[in-house]
N, C-alpha and C positions, 0 to 999 in steps of 0.2 A: 593468057587473058590479062587485059590491063587491070591494075590495082583499083580498088574502089574503097570508098569511105563509108563506114557504118557509124552513124551517130546515135540512133535510138531505135530500139526494136521492142515493140510491145505486141506479143501474141495473145490475142484475147481468147480464142477458142479454137480447138482443132476441128477438123472435119469429122463430124459424128453423124451417123445415120442419114447421110445424104444432105445434111444441112451445111450451108456455107460458113466457113470460119472467117474471122475478121483479123486482118493484120494491120498494125499501126506502126509506121516508122517515122523518124524525124531526120531531116537532112538540112544542112546549113544553106542559107541563101548566098548568092553571089559566088558560086564555085567557079574558079578560073583554071581548072586542070584539063586533062585530056578527056575528050568525048568519043564515043558514048561513056557516060559516067555511071558505072555499075553501083547501084545503091544497096541491094541486098539480095540474097538468095531466097527464093520463094519456097518455104518449107512444105507447102501443101501440094506441090506438083509431083506426080508420080514419075517413075523413071521413063515411062513411055506414055506419050499423049499425042493428040492431033487436034487440029482446028483451034489453036490457042488464039484468043483475041483479048485486047485490052480496051475497054471503053471508059468514058467519063473524062477523056482528055481531048478537049476541043482543039487544042493547038498541036496535037501530035508530039508531045514532048516525051512521053514514056513508052517503053516497049519491053519485051521479054526475050531473052536469048539464053539458051542452055540453062534454063531454070533461074536466071538472074534478072531482076528488074533493073532497068537502066533509064537514064535521062539523056536527052540530046543537047540541052542547053542549060545555062544557069537559071536558078529560081529566084524570084524577088518577093520577099514576105510582104512588103508594103503594097505590092500589086495583087498578090493572091496568097493568103497565109496557109492554105491547105488544099489538097487535091484528093477527091474520092474516086478511086479506080475500081473497076469491076473486071476481074480476070475470069474468062470462060474457056473451057477446053473439053476434049472428049478423051476418056480413058476407059479401056475395057468395054467399049461400045456404049458407054454411059456418059452423057453430058454432065459436067461438073463445073462449079464456079466458086469463087470466094472474092472478098472485098479487100482492098488495100487502101489505107488512108495515109497519105504522105503529108506530114506536117513540116512546114518550112521554119527552121530555127533562125531566130533573129540575130543579126549582127548590128553593132553600133555603126550604122552607115548614114544616119540622119542628124543634122545639126538642129538643136532646139532654137526656136524663134519666138519672139513676143507676138502676141496676137495683133498688137498695134505697134507700129514703129515709133510713133510719137503718142504718148499717153498723157491724159490730163486728170487733175484732181484738185480738190479744194480742202483747205484745213481751216477750221473755225477757231477764232480767238477764244481762249479759255479751255480748250481741249486738254485733258490730262495726258500725261506721258503713257506710252504703251497702249493707247486706245486707237485702233485702226481707223483712218479716215478714208482709205481707198485700198484697192488690191490690184496688183498687176498679174497678168496671166501669160503663159507661154505654152508652146506646143512642140512636141517631139514625136515624129512619126514612128519611131521604134516601138518595140513591144513594151506596153506600160507595165506589164507584170515583171519586167526585168530591170536591172540597174541601168540599162541603156536609156530608159526614159525617166529615171529618177532625177528630177530637176532641183537645182539649188539657186536661190536668188541672192544677189549681193548689191550693195550700194557702192558705186565707184567714186562718185564725186558729187559735190553740192555747189551750185553757183547761184548767187554769191555766198560767201562764207561769213555772213553777218546775221545777227550779232554774235553768232557762235559758228564754229566750223563743222560741228556735228549736231545739226538741228533735227535730223530725221533718222529713222531706223526702218529697215525692211526685214520682215520675218523670212529667214532663209528657206523655209519649207512652204509656207502658205502664200508668200508674196504680199502680205499685208503691210502697208506703210503706216507708220505712226510717228509721233514726236518723241524725241529723247527728253531726258530731264532738263537739259539746257534749252531744248526747243520749247517745251511747255512753259518754262519760266521766263523766257526772253522773247518769245514770238511777238512781233509788233508790226502790224500792217503799215504803219506810217514810216517805219525804218526800212522795211523791205516787204513789198506786197506780192512778189512772185519769186519762186525758186525753180531752178532747173536741176533735175537729178539725173545722173547717168547710172543706168542699171545694167547688170549682166546676169544672164541665165546660163547655167551649165548642166550637162547631163552627167551620168555616171556618179551621181551623188556628190559632184564637185571635186572629183579626184583629179590628179595632175594630167591624166591622158584624156580628159573629157573634152567634148565639143562645146562651144559656147557661142553666144551672140549677145549684142548689146542693144540698149534702147534708151529712150529719153522720156522723162516724166516732167511735165510742167505743173507745178503746185501753186495755186492761187491762195493767198492768205486773205480771209474774209473776216469782217467784224462779226459781232454776236450780240444778240439782245439779251443774253443770259447775264443778269445782274440782279442784285438785291432790290426788291420793290420798295417803294416809299413806306415809312411807318403808317400804320392805320390806327385811328382812335375810334373806339366803339363805346357807346353808352351801355352801362349795365342794364340788365332786365329789358332789352329791346322786345317790343311786342311781337315781332315776326311779320309775315309768315317765314318759316325756315324751310330750306337753307337760304342764307343770304350771301351773295357773292361779295367778297371784301377786297380781293386783289387778284393779279394775274401775272404769270411768268411765262417765258417762251424760250426754248432752245432752237436757234435758227438753223442748225445743221441737220444731221441725219435724224431719223425718227427715234424718239426717246419715250420712256415711261417715267412719270413723275410720282413722287411719294413725299410724305411729310413726316418729320421727326421732331420731338421736343417734349417738354414736360407739360402735358395737358391731357385731360381725360380722352379715352379712345372715342373716335368719331366726333369729337367736338369740332375739329377742323378737318376738312377733306379737300382733295384736289382732283380735278377732272383730267381727261386725256389732253385737253386743250390747254391745261395749265391754269385754269380758273380755280381760285381758292374760295371755299365756302365756310361760313359759320353755321352750325347745325343746331345750336341750343343757346338759350339766354346765358349771359355771363354774369358773374357775381364778383364785384370788385373786392369785397371783403374776403373772399376766398382766395383770389389771385388777381392782382391789379395789372399785370402785364404778362405777355407770352412772347417767347423767342422761338420762332418756328423755323426749322431748317428744311429747305426745299431741295430734294435730291433728284437729279436727272440720271437715268440709267439706260444702257442699251437693253435690247430685248433679252440678252443673255444674263442680265443682272449686274453687269459691271458698270461702275460709275463712270460717266463720260466727262464730267467736269466737277469742279469743287462745288459743294452745296452753297446756295445763297440763303439769306436769312430775311424773314419777314417779322417785324416787331409789331405786336398788337398791344395797344394800351387801352385800358378799360376806364371809362369815365364814370364818376361817382353820381349816384342818385341818393337823395335823402331817404333812405329806406331802413335805417337802423335807429332804434331808440337808445338813448344813453343808459348805461347800466353801471351799477356799483360793483366793485370787485368782490364784495361780501355783503350778505343781506343784513348782517347785524354787527354792530360795533359796541365795544365796552370801553368806557373811560371814567375817570374820577375828577372831581373838583373839590377843593378844600372848602370847608364851611366858612372860612374867613377870607375867601377869594373876593377881590374887589371887582367893580364893574369894568368890563372890557377884558377880563382875563380869558385868554384863549384856552379852550377845552380840547378841541379836536378839529382836524381838517378832514372832510370827506371829499373824495374825488371820484366822479363818474367818468366813464370812457365811452366814446361813440366810435363805432367801427367805420363810419363814413370817412371820406377823404379828408385828411387833416389840413389840406391846402384850401379847403372850401369852408364856407360858413355853416355847412351842414353839421359841423362838430362843435359849434358854439353851444355851451351848456349854461343854464341858469338854475340856481338853487333857491329853495324856500322851505321854511319850517311849516309843515303841514299839520302837526299835532303834538300835544304834550299831555302825558298821563303821569300823575294826577294833574288836572287842569289848573288848580290853584296852588300857590298864587300865580297869577298870570305875568307874562313878560319877564320870566326869569332868564330866558335864553334868546339868542338871535343867531341867524346864519347869514353870512355874507352872500349876496346874490351871485357874484361872479367867482369868488374863490372857494366857497364851501367851508369857510372857517366858522366854527361854532364858538361863540363867546358868551360870557356872563352878562346879562342885561340888567339884573337887579343890583342894588347897592351892596347887599350882603346876602349870604346864603344861610345865615344863622336862623335856626328855628324852622327850616324847611323840612320837607320829607327826606328820608334817607336815600331815596332813589327816584329817578324820573326816566320815562321812556319817551324819546323824541322820534317823530317821523319826519324824515328829510326827503324831499322830492327833487329830482334832477330832470330838466326839460330842455329840449332843443328848440330851434326856431320854428319848426314845423308843428310843435306841440306834442311830439312823441316824448314820453316820460317813463320813469320808473322810480321806485322809492326804496329806502333802507331804514332800518331802525337803529337808533343810538341810545344805549342804556347808560345813563349818567348816574354814578354813585357819588353821593355827597359824603366826602371823607371827613370824618370827625377829627378835630384838632384838639390837642391837649391844652385847653384853656381853663381847666378847673382842677385845682389840687385836691387830693384825697384828704378827708378830715375825720377824726375820731369823734364818736358821740359823747365821750366823757374824757376828762383829763387824767383820772386815776382809776386803776382797777385793783381790787383786792382790799385787805390782804387775804392771800390764799394760804391754807395750811397743807403741808405735804409731809407725810411720814418719812422718817429717815430710811426705811427699807422699801420705799416705793420703787417699783421695777423701772428699768430703763425703757423708755418708750411711753411712759405714762403721760397723759395730757393734763397740764395744770389748769389751763383755761383756753377759751377761744374768743377772739375779739375781731372786729371788722371796722375798716375805715370806709366812708362813703365817698364816691366820686360822681360828680354831676355829668361827666362826659357820657358818650354813647355806651350803653351797656354792652359788654362783650368785646368792645374795640380795644385797640392798643392803648388809647388814652385813658380807658377805664381801668385797665389792669393796674394792680397795686403791688409794689415790691416792699416787703417789710424787712426791717433790720433792727437788731439790738444794738443800740448806740453805746450803752454802758451797763455795768453790773454783771456782765457775763464774760469777763476776761478769761476765766478758766474753761469756757465753753461747756458749762454744765447743762445749758439748755439749748434747744434748737427750735427753729421756726418751720412749720409746715403749712403752706398756703394752698387753699382750695381755689383753683383758677376759675371755677364755675360761679363761685359766690363772693370771691375776694376776701373770704374769712381766713384768718390766720390762727393756727393752734400753737400754743407754747408747750413744747414737749421736753420731758426729761431725757437728757442725752448721756449722762454719766451717773454713777452710783453716788448717792448722797452720804455725807458724814457729818452728823450733828456735832461731834466733838471738834470738827475742824471749822465748819461754817453752819450757823443756825438761822441766817436771814439773808435774803437776796432782794435788792431794789433794782429793777430792770427798767431802762428807758427804751421805749419802742417807738420807731419812726416809720412813716408810711410815705412812699414816693412812687411816681409813675416811672416805668422803664424808659419812656420817651420823654424828651425835654418839654418843659412847659413853654407854650407859645405866648401865653398871656397870664399874668399873676405870678405868685411865688409861694414857696412853702413856708408856713408860719407855725406858731405854737399849736394850732389845732391839728397839725399833722404829726404830733408826737403825743405819747401817753406814758404814764408810769405804772408799772406792775410790781406789787409787793408780795413776797412769798416768805412764810415762816416755816422752818423745818422742825418737826416734832421728833423728840428723842425716842429711840427704840433700843431695847437690850439686844445686843448682837452676839452671835456666837463667836468662839475663837477661830483663828485663822492659822493654818500651818504654813511654814515658810516655803514648802515645796509640795507639789501634788504627787510626786513619786521620788522615793529615796532609794538609792542603790548603794549597797555596802559590800565590801570585799573582805573575806576572812580566809586565812590559811587553814587547811584541814589539820586536825590534831591539836588545835589551840586549846589551852587549859580553860575549863568552864569558869564563868564569872568575869571574863574580860569584857570591858566596855568596847563595843565595836562601832557605835554611832550615838549621837545625841540629837533627839528630835526637838526642834524649837517651834513653839507656838506663840501667837499674839492674840490678846483679847482687847477689842476696841474700847470696852468699858472697864478695862483694868481689873477684871475679875480673875481669881486664881484658875489655873488650868489643871485638869487631871488627865493622865495618859494611861492607855491600856492597849493590849494587843488583841486582835481578832483574826482567827484563821490559823493560829499556831496550835494545831490539834495535838501534836506530840510533845509540846512544851519544850522545844529546843531553846527558846529564847524567853527573856523577861525584860520589862521596861520599868524604870522608876516612875512611881505614881505622879510625882510632882517635878522630878528632875528631867524626865524624858530620856534617861540613859538606857540604851539598848544593849543587853548583855547576852552571852551564850550561857545556857544552863547545862548542856552536855557537850562532850567532844564530838566534833563533826567529821564525817568521813565522806570525801568527795566521790569515792567509788559507790557509796550507798545513795547519795543524792548530791548533785552538783549545784542546785539552786533551790532556795527556800523563798516563798512569797507569802507575805502576811499583810495585814492592814493595821495601821496605828490610828487610834481614835483619841482625839483631844476634846474633852467636855468642859463646858462652862462650870466653874466650881460652885456657882449659886443656882444654876438652872441646867440640870443634866439633859434636858431636851435639846439644848443648843450644843452642837458639836460639829467637829470637822474631822475628816479622815483622809488618809493618804496611803498609797501602797508602799511597802518596803520590800525590796528584793535583795536577798543576801546571796552573793556569789561565793562559792567555796573554791579557793585556789588549791591546785593539785600539789601534792608532795610525793616524791618518789619513794613510796612505801610498799610497792608490790614488785615481785620478781617475775620475769617472763616465764611461761610454762609451755610445754609441748602439747599440742592439741591433736587428738585422733588416736585410732587403734591401728598399729602397723604390724601386728603379729601374723596376719594372714597374707602379708605382702612379701615379695621375693624379688631377687635379682638373678638374671641368667648368667651362667658362665659356660663357655667363654663370653666375654662381655658383648652385649648387644648395643649397637650405636643408638644414642638418644634414649636409652632406657634408664630411668631414675625413679627413686621414691620421692614424692613431693611431701616435704615436712612442713607442718603448719604450727605457728606459735601465737601466743596472745599475751598482752600485758594489760592489766586492769587500770594502770595509771593513764593520765591524759597524754595527748600527742607530744607535749613538750618533754615528757620523760620516756614514754613507751612508744614513740612514733615509729622509729625504725629499729628492728630487732636484728642483732647480728649473730650468725651461727659460726662457730669455729671448732675445728677438730683438736683433740688433745695433742700436746707437743710430744708425740711418740713417732719416731721415724717409720715404724711398721704401719701404724694407723694411717699416717699421711701418705705412705706409699700405696696402701690398698684402697683408700677411700678419697672421695672428692665431694666438697660442698659448693654448690653454685647458686647464688642468690637469684630469686625470681622477682620479688618485690619486697616491701618493708616487712612482711610477716611470713613469707614462704621462701623455701629454698629447696634445691634438688640434691639428693644424696645418690651418688652413683659410684661404680667401680672406677678406680683410677688406673688399674692394670688390666691387661687383656684377659688374663685367666686367674681365677681364684678357685681353689678346690671346693667342691660342694660341702656346705656345713652351715651351722647357725653361728653367726659371729656377733659379738658385742661391740658396737661402735660407740666410743666415748666422744662427746662433744659438749660445748657450752653455748647457752643462749644468753646474750647480754642486751640490756636496753641502751637507749641513746643518752641517758642522763649522765651528769658528771658530779660525783663519780658514778659509774654504772652499777646496776644490780644484775647478778648473773644466776643462772641455774645450770647445774651439771647433769647431763643425761647419759645413761648407758642404754643404748637402744639395741635390742636383739634384731638381727637382720638375717633372713634365710637366703643362702646362695645355693643355687641348684642348676643342674643341666636342664635344658628346655628342648621341647620338640620344635618342629618348624612353625607351629602356630604360637609359640611362645609360652606353652604350658609347662609347668615344672614337672619333671619325671621322677623325683626322689620320693621313695615310699615314706608314708607317715610313720613316726615312731610311736611305741606303746606308751600311752599316758600312765603315769603312776597311779596305783589303786584301782585300775580298771581290770575285770576278769579276762582270762585268756580263753582261747577256743577250747582247749582241753578241759579246763575247769567247767566251762559252760556245758559241754557234752556230758561230763560225769554227773552233774546236777540233774540234767534232764533224764538220764537213764535211771538214776536212783529214785526219782519221783515216779516214773512209770512202774518200777518194781513194787513199790509200796502200794500203788493203786491196784495192781494185779493180785497181791496177797489178800487185800481187803475183799475183793470180789469173790475169791475162792472160799473164804470163810463164810460169806453170806450164803452162797449156793449150798454149801454142805449143811448148814443149819436148816435151811428150808427143806432139804431132802429128808431129814430125820423127823421133822414135825409133821409131814404129810406122806404116810406109806401108801403104796399102790393098792387098790381094791381087787378082790378075786371074783370068779364066776363068769357066766356067759356074757353078762352085760359088759364086763371088763374086756372080754375078748373082742367085742365089737369096736372097742376104742383103740385096740392094738393096730398099728398101721400094717398094711399088707407088705409082705416082702416081695421083692421083684427078683425073679431068677433071670439070669442072663444066659 
């Protein structure tokens, strides 16, 4: 049997329950081999069958032989892509059938061709790059679901190549033709109005073995009405009706959709499909005086087709704003000596109308003055708004005026503001005293600091409470030692003469003070004369004063152990009135000290011991010899200096302590010592063993701090016993004081817990166990003898009675 090709076999369903199965096979078109061409074995035919027929083949191409389906000639997919065959036969006396679908598999046997051999298109001036202006189409008869009909477009040539050689671009897949960046920027119908483009289309996705064909595209360059419209000027507050058409644009090429962009309220401007631009509401020039509206043309897919154009809308002014002042109230001052024509303030109103028109011209006028009199004090310039003084002088006028200024435009629209003018007082009046001399005043010598001598005031005719009315006082002479001070009441301008230092009649008994009065601000007119000064006379009255000690606290240093009667300090006092002074001590309850009644010599009465008390504090009193109620006192502190008169001592009971043998590491007896002297003598205490080789071999002293040291075994083993350890404790003075110590120390063997295991020895004079037992037995024997004697005597004094009655009292005997 000749060989056959099997390309595709799909068996959908076997023959079940008498139902026909469906067989689907695929065979390539344009077969050029041997015929008949065996396509496939029919799996549904039994081994024996009769009356086999194949229907559904009008051309008689297909047949069955020996169970194989064959074809008698090549198939053409482009002519007929598939055949539906019906196979009928008889098997086992039963008619049976099944269907066979023959699908013709495509081969790349067709060349792609353009739908039109010569194609035409037009491109509009202003079109952006990559925006398609036409599309070329091609056809390939091969199977579109295969790569055989996968078409690719390319641009072969452009004629002419001006003003650039690559003006156009074609999308390789869609065939859309658009401008390149060079084409969009240099396209000019006057330079070149028509281009011839050579195109090629390929199948197989443009691979090297693809079929291809070429075509020609003629592109006409056309002008465009797409341009920025002329600026539009609209009057503000147009009466309507709205919307009002204000301009129009048009894209002359393919259909587009228009939109507006810019800084304006939403829906204020809109554009129709025809490109007509509308105003939908009144405009307000003061809110926005012009608009820059960008008009965008887009394809239906939302891509911009050209650069946006701009419409400029300018808003014309209407006189619809009244002039307004930036603030409703102004404050200014004018000096009371200001002359006519003096400028006070300039007020400026603003009008929001167009500054290029007369709508913003403003006129000013003085509409009111409070208080009204005197009239014509002020004026305002009609054009500039400058307020000036109209009167010859402001002296004697009210301290404040309220002016109403009105600003008005040409249409009569107006507004007002208030100007408060304060008449500023100037210092044209010097202060004067009501009298030239004050006093004499008497002041006791013991008057306290801060006492007021007198209070005076100078009168000033300027405005009360103002800077020109305020008076500064000064003592020009007589107070060179600054005994007195001035305190001024700024509310009344009254000045008080106050004592600032302690008086001393014996030094100065009279003061003549010259007082001056001036304003802190300079005089504008006039000068300070004799009326601005005054003389104050003060006499000091003598007072008997108490004595004064040279110090408030005396500190004295004495060495301990000094002999009594030694002068340790001399207290010095002073009496301003030269009276004699008597001295005494107060607070020395134990009478350790004494003081000379008139000499002030302080002496010790007893020997002082620093260890008993290191500091003594008392009070020395100095009395006026003629008046004991006048006195002064001061503290006296006596510090006792330490002398090394105490030896260090061992502190504590060590009789119950012990050391273990063999020696335990870190075991030691902590020895404590004390020295009653001060730190300079007994600060650091030194322990040292006796100079005995055996002692130094067996024992070791290790200092812990200034007052404690460790005593420990210096050898590994020392036989258990009670040892006497000799050592010396010395202080740190030079020469040092020392104490020799013989310290009993118990050395014993210890258990694992460190407890001493040596039995305690019998203490002298204590009873033994044997003696204690003998005393106890002897005591019990004596007590027994005494009891026997007592019972015997009782038995003789009371004999037993006879008779039956007595028999009843005899206890019964029990026989066992």
